[in-house]
N, C-alpha and C positions, 0 to 999 in steps of 0.2 A: 628455600633451597631447590625445591622442585622447579620453580619458575626459572631460576638462574641456570639450572642444569638443562632445562628444555630450551632456553634461549641459546645456549651454547651448542647443544646437540643439533638443533634444527636450523642453525645458522640464521636465527632471527626470523623464522617463518611465522608471519603474523597470524596465520590460521591456527597454528599450534598454540601460540601464546594466548590468542583471544578465546580459544575454546577453554583453556584452563582458567582464564580470568572470568569467563562467563559462568562457569560451573561453581566458582567460589568467590563471586564478586562481593559477597557480604563480609569477606575477610579483608577487603581493601579499606582499611580504616586507620585511625591514628596509631593504633598498636602495631599495625603492619609497618608503618614508617619507622617506629622504634626498633622493631625486630630487624628490619633491613639494615639499620645502623649497626646492630650487634653482629649480624651475620657478616657484614662487610669487614668489621673490625677483626673478627675471628679469622676470616678468610685471608685477610691481607697481612696479618701479623707475622713478621719474620720471613715473608716471601721475598724471592729475588725480584729484580726489576722487571724481567720478562714476564714472570708469572703475575706480578702486580698489574702490569699493563693489560694482560689478558683479562684478569678479573674485573678491573675497573671498566674495561670496554664492554664486557657483558652486562655489568650493572647499568652502564649508560644506555645500552640498547634496550634493556628491560624498562628503564625509566621512560624512555621515549614511547614504548608500547603502552605502558600504563597511562601516560599522559594523553595519548591519542585514543585510548579505549573508549568507545562511545556509550558504554553502559555503566551501571553502578553509580556511586555518588561522585559527581564531577569534581566537587571541592576536594574530597579526599584523594582522588586520583592525582590531582595537581600537586597537593601537598606531598604525596609520596614521591612524585617525580622530582620535586624541588630537593627533597632530602637525598634522593639518589644522585642527582646532578652535583649536589654539594659534596657528597662523598667522593665522587669522581674528580671534581675540581681540586680537592685537597690532596689528591694523589697524582695529579698531572704536573708536569714541569711548567712553572710560570713562564709565559712568553712563548710557549711552543704552539704549534698549529692545533694540536689536540686540546690544549688548554683553552684556546680561543673558541674551538668548536663547542666545548662545554659551556663557556660563557654565553655563547649564542643560545644554546638550549635553555640555560637558566633564564635568559632574557625572555624567550618565548613563553616559558612557564609563568614568569611574573606578569607578563602581558595579559595572560588569561586567568590569573589567580582570582579566586572567589573570596577566600578568607582574607582577613586583614584590611588595611586601608587601600582602596582602589588607587587613590592619588599617589600614595607612597610606593605601591607595587609598580606602577608605571614609571616612576622616577628610577626605581631600581632596575627595571628592564632597560631603560635608556642608558643607564650607566654601564650595564653589562654589554650592550650592543657597542657602545663607544669604546669600551675596553677591548672588545674583540677586534675592532677596526685598527688597533695599534699593530696587529699582526696581519690581519686580512686587508692588506693595502691594495689599491687599484693596480699597482705595478706587479705585485707578486701573486696575488690570489684574486684575479679579476672577477671570476664568477661568484666567489664567496663574498667579495666586497659588494657586489651588486645585490646579493641575497640580503645582506645586512642593511643596505640602503633601503631596500623594500620593507624590511622588518621595522626599521626606524620610522619609516613613513607611517606604518600602521600604529606604532606606539604614539607618535605625535598626533595622529588623527584622533586617538582616544584620550590623549593627555588631559588632565584636569587642572594641574598647576599652569600658571602663565596665562597669556592672552589666547583665547579660543581662536580668534581670527589668525593670529600669528602662527599658532600651532598647526592650523590647517594649511597655511602657506608653506610651512616647513615640510609638512607631510607631502604635499604636491611636489616640492623640490626634490625630496628624497626619491620618490617614485620615478620622477623624470630622470634622475641620475641613474637609477637602476636600468632604465630603458636604453641608456647609452651602451650597455653591455648586452642586456637581454633583448636582443632583436627577435622579430618573428621568424627570421630565417635561421638563426643559430640556436635559439632557445624558445621554441614556440609555446611550450607549456608555461615557462616562467614569464614570458612576454604576456600571455593571457592572464596570469595571476596578477601581474602589475597593472594591466588594463582594468581588471576588476577593482583593484585597490585605488587606482586613480578615480574610477567612477565613484567609489564610496567617499573619497575626499571631496570631490566636486558636489556630491549630493548634499553635504553639510557645509560647504564653503560659505563664508560670510562676506568676504570681499567680492566685488564684481556684481553683475546682474544675477539675481536669484533664478530668473527664467532661463537665462543662458547657461548658468551652471548646471541646471537640471538637464538641459538638452545635451550638454557635454557628458554628464553622467550616463545618460541613456546611450549615447554614442560609444562610450568606452565599454559599457557592458555588452553592447551588440558586437563590438570588435572581439571581445573575449570569447563570445559564442562561436566565432569562426574556428576556434581551436577547441573550446570546451563543448564538444558535441555530446549528445546523449549516448552514442555508441562508444565513444572513446573514453570519456570520464563522466559517468552519470552523476556522481556525487557533486562534482564541481559544476556540472551543467545545471543541476538543481539549485545550487547555491546562487548561480548567476540569474536563474529564473526568479528566485526569491528577491534578489537585489533589484532586478528590473521592475518587479512588482512594486517595491518600495518607491522607486523613482517615479513610476507612473502614478502612484497614489499622491505624490507631492507635486506632480507636473502642473505648470501654469499655462503653457501654450496648449492649444487644442481645446476640445470640449471636455469639461469636467466629467460629464457622464461617461463619455467614451474612454477617458483615461482610467476611470475606476473599473470599468469592465475589462480593460486590458490588464490592469493590476490583478483582478480576481483570476483571470485566465492564467497569468504567470504563476500565481500562488498555487492554483490547481495543478499546473504542470509540475511544479516543484514537489508536490505531495505524491506524485507517482514514484518518486525515489525516496523522499523523506517520509518513510512510513514509521508508525509507532514502534514496530518491532525492530527495525534496522537502525533508526536514528531518532530515538525518543526525544532528545533535547531539541534537535532541529525540527522535528515534527511539531513539537509544542510551540516553537518560535513562529512557524508558519501558521499554525492554528490561531495564534494571538494576532498576527498581522491580518489574517483573513477577517477576524472579528472587527478590526478597525475599518477595513474596506467595506464590509457590509453595514457598519454603523453609519457611514457617510454615503452609501450608495444612493444614486438618484433614480436609476431604472428599477422597475419592479414595484412590488407592494412595500410601502414603508413599514407596515406591521410585520410582514414576513422577513424583511431584511433585519429588523431589530431582533427577532427571534433567532435568526441564524447567527447574528453577532453574539448573542448570549450563549448560544450552543457552542460556538467556536471557542469563546473565552473559557467556558466550563471544561471543554476538552483539554485546553492548554493547562489548566490547573490540575489535571490528573498526573501531570509530570512536574510542572512548576510548583512544587509544594513550598510552603513557608520554610520548612526545615532545610530543604536541599537548594532552593533557589530564592532566597529572601528578596533580592532586588527585583527579579522578574515577576515574583508573585504579586507585587504591588505596582507593577509597571503601568 
C-alpha cells in the first residue's frame, strides 16, 4: 500500500520508489506477489470505471518500476511484475490502446523471465507482442509499432524453439523494420537501441560469412555509440562497451592478440559504470566476460592471465549465486 501510494503521490518518481524498494528489498518475494493480488482485488472491488482506471495505471507503473529495479532477487522482481501486469490486463478493455500497452509489458517480462521454461516464456512473449500489434499498427501507432518490431527482434534472437538460423534472420528483419520509423534524425535514442540490437543479432548470425557478420556487429555498435555517449546515457554507453568487447573477443579479422586487448579495454570501460554497488547483476556479467578474455589472452604472462581469469570468475560468483542465478552460475 505504501508503494502504491508513493507511486501515485510522486507521479512515478523513480528515486522515491527505488529508495523504498532498496530499504525493504527482502520483502520482494513470492508472498509480495500474493499480497499485491489481494490489495488489487480489495482496491478495485466496486469502484467506478474512472477510479479503476487510475488504480490499475498505478499498479502498472509500480510493476514497471519493480521489473526494472536493479537490486534484490531478479527472478522475484520479474514474477511480481508479471502478476502486476496480469492484474492490469484483466481490468483493461480488450483491444484498447492501454490493453496493448500492457500486453507489450507482459511480453517484455516474459522475455526476461528467469523462473519457468525459457523456451515457453519466449513463446509467450512473442504471442503477447503479436497480440499487441493487432492494435499498434503501422498506420495508427507508427512509433509503438516500431517499438514492438524491435522487441520482437530481441525475442527471436533469443528464441529456443524453431531453427536458430531462421530465428536470427527474422530478428534482423524485425530490427530493420523498426529502423524504417526510428531514424537517427527523428528518434536518435531508439535508433541507437536498434543499432545495438542489430549488432547483437549479427554477432550470433549463422547465415553468411562469420567474419563479415562480426565486422557488421562491430560497425552497428560503433554507430550506436554516436548517440550513446558516456555523458548522455552512461548506462547504455556501458552496455555497448560490454557488447563491443564481446564482438572483439570473437573477431576473426585482425590480429587475435590485438582483438583480445581491445576486448579487455572495452570491458574495463564498462566497469566504470557497471559497479557492484549500482548494477550488481551487470557488474557480475562483465566480471564473467573478463574472465573469458583473460583465459584466452595472448599478451602478458600466461600464469598471471589465468590467475586473473580465476579472480574475475570468483568475483562474478559473489552475485551469480546458484540460488539466484542458476543458469549463469554454471555458464
